[in-house]
C-alpha positions as CSV (number, residue, x, y, z in Angstrom):
1,X,-131.7,166.9,192.8
2,X,-134.7,167.2,190.5
3,X,-133.0,165.2,187.7
4,X,-131.9,162.5,190.1
5,X,-135.3,162.2,191.7
6,X,-137.0,162.0,188.3
7,X,-134.7,159.2,187.2
8,X,-135.3,157.3,190.4
9,X,-139.1,157.8,190.1
10,X,-139.1,156.4,186.6
11,X,-137.0,153.4,187.8
12,X,-139.5,152.7,190.6
13,X,-142.4,152.8,188.2
14,X,-140.8,150.5,185.7
15,X,-139.8,147.9,188.4
16,X,-143.2,147.6,189.9
17,X,-145.1,147.7,186.6
18,X,-142.9,144.7,185.6
19,X,-143.7,143.0,188.9
20,X,-147.4,143.7,188.7
21,X,-147.7,141.9,185.3
22,X,-146.7,138.7,187.1
23,X,-148.4,139.4,190.4
24,X,-151.3,137.0,190.0
25,X,-149.6,134.0,191.7
26,X,-146.4,135.6,193.0
27,X,-145.3,136.0,196.6
28,X,-145.1,139.4,198.4
29,X,-143.1,140.1,201.5
30,X,-142.1,143.2,203.5
31,X,-140.8,144.8,206.6
32,X,-140.9,148.2,208.3
33,X,-138.5,149.6,210.8
34,X,-138.8,152.5,213.3
35,X,-136.2,153.9,215.6
36,X,-136.6,157.1,217.7
37,X,-134.4,158.6,220.4
38,X,-135.1,161.8,222.3
39,X,-133.0,163.3,225.1
40,X,-133.7,166.3,227.3
41,X,-132.1,168.3,230.1
42,X,-128.5,169.4,229.4
43,X,-128.7,168.0,225.8
44,X,-131.9,168.3,223.7
45,X,-131.7,166.0,220.7
46,X,-134.1,164.0,218.6
47,X,-133.2,161.2,216.2
48,X,-135.6,159.3,213.9
49,X,-134.7,156.3,211.7
50,X,-137.3,154.9,209.3
51,X,-136.8,152.0,206.9
52,X,-139.2,150.0,204.6
53,X,-138.6,147.1,202.4
54,X,-140.8,145.3,199.9
55,X,-140.1,142.1,198.0
56,X,-141.9,140.2,195.3
57,X,-140.9,136.8,193.8
58,X,-142.3,134.5,191.1
59,X,-140.7,131.5,189.4
60,X,-137.1,132.6,188.6
61,X,-137.7,136.4,189.1
62,X,-137.4,138.4,192.4
63,X,-137.7,142.1,192.9
64,X,-137.0,144.2,196.0
65,X,-137.4,147.9,197.0
66,X,-135.8,149.5,200.0
67,X,-136.4,153.0,201.3
68,X,-134.9,154.8,204.3
69,X,-134.9,158.2,206.0
70,X,-132.6,159.3,208.9
71,X,-132.9,162.6,210.7
72,X,-131.3,164.2,213.7
73,X,-131.9,167.5,215.4
74,X,-129.6,168.9,218.1
75,X,-130.9,172.0,220.0
76,X,-133.5,172.6,217.1
77,X,-130.6,172.5,214.6
78,X,-130.6,169.7,212.0
79,X,-127.3,167.8,212.2
80,X,-128.1,164.7,210.1
81,X,-130.5,164.2,207.2
82,X,-130.3,161.3,204.8
83,X,-132.6,159.6,202.3
84,X,-132.0,156.5,200.3
85,X,-133.9,154.4,197.7
86,X,-132.8,151.1,196.2
87,X,-134.2,148.7,193.6
88,X,-132.9,145.2,192.8
89,X,-134.0,142.5,190.4
90,X,-132.6,139.0,190.3
91,X,-133.1,136.3,187.7
92,X,-132.2,132.7,188.6
93,X,-130.1,131.0,185.9
94,X,-129.7,127.7,187.8
95,X,-129.9,126.4,191.3
96,X,-126.9,128.5,192.4
97,X,-126.3,131.2,189.7
98,X,-128.3,134.3,189.0
99,X,-128.2,137.6,187.1
100,X,-129.0,140.9,188.9
101,X,-129.6,144.5,188.3
102,X,-129.7,147.4,190.8
103,X,-130.5,151.1,190.9
104,X,-129.6,153.1,194.1
105,X,-130.2,156.7,195.0
106,X,-128.7,158.6,198.0
107,X,-129.4,162.2,199.2
108,X,-127.3,163.1,202.2
109,X,-127.5,166.7,203.2
110,X,-124.2,166.7,205.0
111,X,-122.1,164.6,202.5
112,X,-121.1,167.5,200.1
113,X,-123.3,166.0,197.4
114,X,-126.8,167.0,196.3
115,X,-127.4,163.4,195.3
116,X,-125.7,160.2,194.0
117,X,-127.4,157.8,191.7
118,X,-125.8,154.5,190.6
119,X,-126.9,151.6,188.4
120,X,-125.2,148.2,187.9
121,X,-125.7,144.8,186.3
122,X,-123.9,141.6,187.0
123,X,-123.6,137.9,188.0
124,X,-124.3,136.4,191.4
125,X,-123.7,133.0,193.0
126,X,-125.3,131.4,196.1
127,X,-122.1,130.0,197.6
128,X,-124.0,128.7,200.7
129,X,-127.7,128.2,200.8
130,X,-128.9,126.2,203.8
131,X,-131.6,126.8,206.5
132,X,-128.9,128.0,208.9
133,X,-126.3,129.8,206.7
134,X,-126.6,131.8,203.5
135,X,-123.8,133.4,201.6
136,X,-124.2,135.3,198.3
137,X,-121.4,136.8,196.2
138,X,-122.1,139.4,193.4
139,X,-120.0,141.3,190.9
140,X,-120.7,143.5,187.8
141,X,-120.1,146.8,186.0
142,X,-122.2,149.9,186.2
143,X,-122.3,153.7,186.3
144,X,-122.6,156.5,188.9
145,X,-123.9,160.0,188.5
146,X,-123.2,162.6,191.2
147,X,-124.1,166.2,191.7
148,X,-122.0,168.4,194.1
149,X,-123.6,171.1,196.2
150,X,-122.1,173.7,193.9
151,X,-124.1,172.2,190.9
152,X,-121.1,170.4,189.3
153,X,-122.1,167.0,187.9
154,X,-119.9,163.9,187.6
155,X,-120.5,160.7,185.6
156,X,-118.2,157.7,185.9
157,X,-118.1,154.0,185.2
158,X,-117.9,151.8,188.3
159,X,-117.4,148.2,189.3
160,X,-119.7,146.8,192.0
161,X,-118.8,143.9,194.4
162,X,-121.1,142.7,197.1
163,X,-121.2,139.9,199.6
164,X,-124.3,139.0,201.8
165,X,-124.2,136.6,204.7
166,X,-127.0,135.5,207.0
167,X,-126.8,133.2,210.0
168,X,-130.0,131.9,211.6
169,X,-128.7,131.6,215.2
170,X,-132.0,130.2,216.6
171,X,-135.7,130.2,216.0
172,X,-135.9,133.8,217.4
173,X,-132.5,135.3,216.5
174,X,-130.4,135.9,213.3
175,X,-127.3,137.8,212.2
176,X,-126.8,139.5,208.8
177,X,-123.8,141.2,207.2
178,X,-123.7,143.0,203.9
179,X,-120.4,144.3,202.5
180,X,-120.6,146.4,199.3
181,X,-117.8,148.0,197.3
182,X,-118.5,150.5,194.5
183,X,-115.2,151.2,192.7
184,X,-115.2,154.3,190.5
185,X,-112.8,156.6,188.7
186,X,-113.5,159.5,191.0
187,X,-114.1,157.6,194.3
188,X,-114.5,154.2,195.8
189,X,-117.3,153.7,198.4
190,X,-117.2,150.7,200.8
191,X,-120.2,150.0,203.0
192,X,-120.6,147.5,205.7
193,X,-124.0,146.8,207.3
194,X,-124.1,144.4,210.3
195,X,-127.4,143.6,212.1
196,X,-128.5,141.3,214.9
197,X,-132.3,140.7,215.0
198,X,-134.3,139.1,217.8
199,X,-138.0,138.3,217.8
200,X,-140.1,139.9,220.5
201,X,-143.6,138.6,219.8
202,X,-145.3,137.4,216.6
203,X,-144.1,139.5,213.6
204,X,-142.4,142.1,215.8
205,X,-138.7,142.1,216.4
206,X,-135.9,144.2,217.8
207,X,-132.8,144.9,215.6
208,X,-129.4,146.3,216.6
209,X,-127.3,147.4,213.6
210,X,-124.0,149.1,212.7
211,X,-123.4,150.7,209.4
212,X,-120.0,152.0,208.3
213,X,-119.5,153.8,205.0
214,X,-116.0,154.9,203.8
215,X,-115.4,157.1,200.7
216,X,-111.9,157.4,199.3
217,X,-112.3,160.9,197.8
218,X,-114.8,163.4,199.3
219,X,-115.6,167.1,198.9
220,X,-113.7,169.6,201.0
221,X,-114.7,169.9,204.7
222,X,-116.5,166.5,204.5
223,X,-115.5,163.4,206.6
224,X,-114.6,160.3,204.6
225,X,-116.2,157.8,207.0
226,X,-119.7,157.8,208.3
227,X,-121.0,155.4,211.0
228,X,-124.5,154.7,212.2
229,X,-125.5,152.7,215.2
230,X,-129.2,152.0,215.4
231,X,-131.7,150.1,217.6
232,X,-135.0,149.7,215.8
233,X,-138.3,147.9,216.0
234,X,-139.0,145.7,213.0
235,X,-142.4,144.5,211.8
236,X,-142.5,141.9,209.1
237,X,-145.5,141.1,206.8
């Protein structure tokens, strides 16, 4: 855990130092999400979902940082606890083609792993890029480092494939789908994130999302598919 957190911390610093050197006339953007559900009576549960995203772009470069935290307590007992951090940098080659690099960190208390860290580089293409529809396809090689709860570490080469689709339904509503596949020697992880967002007022919106993650090879006594259904408030800035 300490080793993985150290690597991620260094990656975050390097990314934003790079962005800061060009920040004089660049463009920043961001959003924050909050979801909270509490039930009482026969069932006493609390669930909190926090997400934050920052983006910076200038000329042919764009950088993004995404952080999330999910926690659930059932009768004062923690039943879910997950933290993620993701960095991505794109460099536009032409009007439709770009190069990209990513670093992603996941700590899921109930996954059988202490942490997972992956890095990848590759090529992307804006297959569709209009005001209404956007479709990006990406592919490239990378590596993944994992630490099991028993302290055993695994390092493997991976191939990363991703597709991103966005549909602007109207002035106040949009739909987005991100499908990511990380194919490794030890395991293949496929993640689908679907989200429908509707504007409430000004910069405040409501988002309903469904996330499904399937892992082909998991530690003993661990489910191979995780699902998350969330309803969150989103503030963009």
